[in-house]
C-alpha positions in Angstrom: 20.3 -124.5 102.7 22.3 -122.0 100.7 25.3 -122.4 103.0 25.2 -126.2 102.6 25.0 -125.9 98.8 28.0 -123.5 98.8 30.1 -125.7 101.1 29.3 -128.9 99.3 29.8 -127.6 95.8 33.0 -128.7 94.1 35.6 -125.9 93.8 36.3 -124.7 90.4 39.9 -124.6 89.1 40.2 -120.8 89.2 39.1 -120.8 92.8 41.7 -123.5 93.7 44.6 -121.6 92.1 43.4 -118.2 93.6 43.3 -119.9 97.0 46.8 -121.4 96.6 48.2 -118.0 95.5 46.6 -116.3 98.5 48.0 -118.9 100.9 51.5 -118.8 99.4 51.6 -115.0 100.0 50.4 -115.5 103.5 53.1 -118.3 104.0 55.8 -116.0 102.7 54.6 -113.1 104.9 54.5 -115.3 108.0 58.1 -115.1 108.9 59.5 -117.2 111.7 60.2 -115.4 114.9 63.3 -116.7 116.7 64.6 -119.1 114.2 63.8 -122.6 112.9 63.6 -125.8 114.9 66.9 -127.5 113.9 66.0 -131.1 114.3 66.9 -133.9 111.9 65.0 -134.2 108.6 63.0 -137.1 110.0 61.9 -135.1 113.0 58.2 -134.3 112.7 58.6 -130.9 114.3 60.8 -129.8 111.5 57.8 -130.1 109.1 55.2 -128.8 111.6 53.7 -125.5 112.5 56.7 -124.9 114.7 58.6 -124.0 111.5 55.6 -122.5 109.6 56.6 -119.5 107.4 59.6 -118.1 105.7 62.8 -117.1 107.3 62.6 -113.3 108.2 63.0 -111.8 104.8 64.5 -108.6 106.0 67.4 -110.7 107.2 68.5 -111.1 103.6 69.3 -107.4 103.6 68.4 -104.7 101.2 71.8 -103.6 100.2 73.4 -106.9 99.2 70.5 -109.2 98.2 71.6 -112.8 97.7 68.8 -113.6 95.3 69.7 -117.2 94.9 69.5 -117.8 98.7 66.1 -116.0 98.7 64.8 -118.1 95.9 66.0 -121.3 97.7 64.2 -120.2 100.9 61.0 -119.4 99.1 61.2 -122.7 97.2 61.8 -124.8 100.4 58.9 -123.1 102.2 56.4 -123.7 99.4 57.5 -127.3 99.0 57.2 -127.9 102.8 53.9 -126.1 103.5 51.8 -126.1 100.3 50.3 -129.6 99.9 48.1 -128.7 96.9 51.2 -128.4 94.7 53.2 -131.4 93.5 56.6 -131.0 95.2 58.5 -132.3 92.3 57.0 -129.8 89.9 57.6 -126.6 92.0 59.9 -124.1 90.3 60.7 -120.6 91.7 62.6 -118.0 89.8 63.4 -114.4 90.6 64.6 -111.3 88.9 65.5 -107.8 89.8 65.6 -106.6 86.2 62.0 -105.3 85.8 61.7 -103.0 88.8 64.0 -102.8 91.8 62.2 -100.1 93.8 58.8 -98.7 94.4 58.7 -95.0 93.4 56.3 -94.3 96.2 58.7 -95.8 98.8 62.3 -95.0 97.8 65.1 -97.1 98.9 63.2 -100.5 98.9 64.2 -103.4 96.8 61.4 -105.4 95.2 62.7 -108.5 93.4 60.0 -110.2 91.2 59.4 -114.0 91.9 57.6 -116.4 89.8 56.2 -119.8 91.0 55.3 -122.5 88.5 53.9 -125.9 89.5 51.4 -128.5 88.9 48.6 -128.9 91.4 47.4 -132.3 92.8 44.4 -131.9 90.4 45.5 -133.9 87.3 46.4 -131.5 84.5 45.9 -128.3 86.4 48.9 -126.0 86.4 49.6 -123.2 88.8 51.5 -119.9 88.2 51.8 -116.8 90.3 54.0 -113.7 90.5 54.9 -111.7 93.5 57.3 -109.1 94.7 59.1 -109.1 98.0 60.1 -105.9 99.8 63.4 -107.2 101.1 64.0 -104.0 103.2 60.9 -104.7 105.4 60.3 -108.4 104.6 56.8 -108.2 103.0 55.5 -110.0 99.9 52.8 -108.5 97.6 51.0 -110.1 94.6 52.1 -108.9 91.1 49.2 -108.3 88.8 
């Protein structure tokens, strides 16, 4: 009976936003192996699990980061695969000004990303911050 009560209880708003943040990190960390399916925009395969994940983040290169291209890639992946956010409200920004490397792992670049959006729940906003190690292509939550 406890399991039924837990599964049938409505999710609270904090739980929803935490789940979205967790899933976005998983989405960013699920890089596509072997490239994207290059069909037309109307092709269902383009928006399916065939293309799930971000482009390999390490491909953006650590030495010469094209931050705008990286922001565009993250934005596109979130809009495509996160249905709990309203597509028209998704905003992704990035900065390298706060911290560009992790002192415990020299030579790594860690741009800071911020995602702001509205959820499909009326009036419920969403915000998260994460860093991407562009040397190795891994995203971690920023607290």
